[in-house]
N, C-alpha and C positions, 0 to 999 in steps of 0.2 A: 292937524297933525296926523301923519300917516307913519306907519311902521312897516318895515319889511322884516319878517321873522323866519327863523330856521328852527323847526321843531325836531326833536329826536324821539323816536319810539323806543321806549324802554323795553317793550316786548320783543321787538324785532331788529333793533339796532339800525333803523332806517331814518332817513331825514325827509322832511317836507319843507318847502319854501313857499311863502305867500306874503301878501300885503293886506293891511287893514288900517281902519281908523280907530278901532277899538280893540286893542291887544287882549285884554281879559275876556271879553265876551268871544272873541274868535277862538281863543284856547279852549274855553268852555264848550264851544260848538265841536271842535275837533275831538275833545274827550268825552262828549256825550253821544258820539256816533252820528251827529247830524251831517257830516261831511262824508260823502259816499267813498271818496279815495283814500281816506284815512281811518275809516272806522275799524278795519281789520287789524290795526296796529296799536290800538289804545292800550296803555296810557302814553300820552305825549308830554314832553317837557320842553320849555324853551331853551334852545341852545345858543341862540344869538338874536339880537334885535339891532335895527338901525332906524333912526328917526328921520323923517323928511317933511318938508313944509307942504308939498303938494302930492296929490295922488299920482300925477304923471311921473314925477321924480321917483317915487316909491315903485311904480310899475316898471320903469326902466331899470331900476337897480335889481328888482326881483328877477327880471328877464337876464340880466347880466349874471347874476349868481347861478341861475338855472343852467346857464351856457357852460359854466365850469364845475357843475356839480359832480362830486366824486373824484375830481382831479386834485392836483397839488393846490391850486388856488382855493378850492373849496375847503380843503383841510387846514389850509392856513387861516382861513376865516374862523374856523372853530376853535383854534388855539390862541387867537388874539383876543383882545378885550371884547367881552360878550355884550355889555351894556353900554351904549353911547349915551352921553348926557347931552342935554339940550343945547 
């Protein structure tokens, strides 16, 4: 199982989009400063997740979301259901 996730920085009101097969571990990595691109904006909270069966599906969805980051579609993602069930 793979997850696409959107994190929100409480400190800077910024967003980060990624994918992983271990959501808890990845969030901990972001909040511990192990990810160079996000360490200046700690703490991070999960704003949205989506579940996928394969890594390639998750990667495609991550790229799709990144293509409309900060636009209307991105904002709509954040106000719709945040947690998808299996």
